[in-house]
C-alpha positions in Angstrom: 67.4 110.2 136.6 70.1 110.5 139.3 71.4 113.5 141.2 74.9 113.2 142.6 76.9 115.6 144.7 80.2 114.3 143.4 81.9 115.3 140.2 81.6 113.2 137.1 83.1 109.8 137.7 84.1 107.3 135.1 83.0 104.4 137.3 79.5 105.8 137.5 79.4 106.7 133.8 80.2 103.1 132.8 77.1 102.0 134.6 75.0 104.8 133.3 76.0 104.0 129.7 74.6 100.5 130.0 71.2 102.1 130.6 71.3 104.0 127.3 68.9 106.9 127.3 66.9 105.6 130.3 69.2 107.2 132.9 70.8 110.6 133.2 73.0 111.7 136.1 73.2 115.4 137.2 76.6 115.7 138.8 77.7 118.3 141.3 74.1 118.8 142.5 73.1 118.7 146.1 69.7 117.3 147.0 69.3 120.4 149.2 69.4 122.8 146.2 65.7 123.2 145.9 65.6 125.4 142.7 68.1 123.1 140.9 66.3 119.9 141.9 62.9 121.4 140.9 64.2 122.3 137.5 65.8 118.9 137.0 62.5 117.1 137.8 60.4 119.5 135.8 62.7 119.2 132.8 62.6 115.4 132.8 59.1 114.5 133.8 55.8 115.6 132.2 53.7 113.7 134.6 53.6 113.0 138.4 56.4 110.7 139.6 55.7 107.1 140.3 58.8 106.5 142.5 61.4 108.6 144.3 64.4 106.9 146.1 66.4 109.2 148.3 69.8 107.7 149.0 71.8 110.8 149.6 73.4 112.7 152.4 71.5 111.0 155.2 71.2 114.3 157.0 67.8 115.6 158.1 68.1 119.1 156.6 69.1 117.8 153.1 66.5 115.1 153.1 63.8 117.5 154.2 64.6 119.9 151.4 64.5 117.1 148.8 61.2 115.8 150.3 59.7 119.3 150.1 60.6 119.5 146.4 59.9 116.0 145.2 57.0 114.7 147.4 54.4 117.2 145.9 55.3 115.9 142.5 54.5 112.3 143.5 51.4 110.7 142.0 48.7 109.5 144.4 49.7 105.9 145.3 53.4 106.6 144.3 56.3 105.6 146.6 58.8 107.9 148.2 61.6 105.9 149.8 64.3 107.4 152.1 67.0 104.8 152.2 69.0 104.3 155.4 68.3 107.8 156.6 70.5 109.0 159.5 71.8 105.6 160.5 75.5 106.5 160.4 75.0 109.7 162.3 72.9 108.3 165.1 74.5 107.8 168.5 73.0 104.6 169.8 75.0 102.5 172.3 73.3 99.3 171.2 75.0 99.6 167.8 78.4 99.5 169.6 77.7 96.3 171.6 79.7 93.3 170.6 
């Protein structure tokens, strides 16, 4: 299952179609919409989650809201991955050194 803030995109749909019924994308959904994300998870999974990969807005507020919704649904020993969080928004002079 994927959640994407963007509108439906043909390029994404071509990849999704290759996965058959194993992947469904919910377009025009922000990870910060707690009620919507909760419903999507509850409608798609009957058991605790094995894995959550958050590769979304990279902003603390959005990431925190998604974590608040999904982490409690993670099974004991499951993995919750927040991918490249905040890197593009971090002001660090060492990144600018040549």
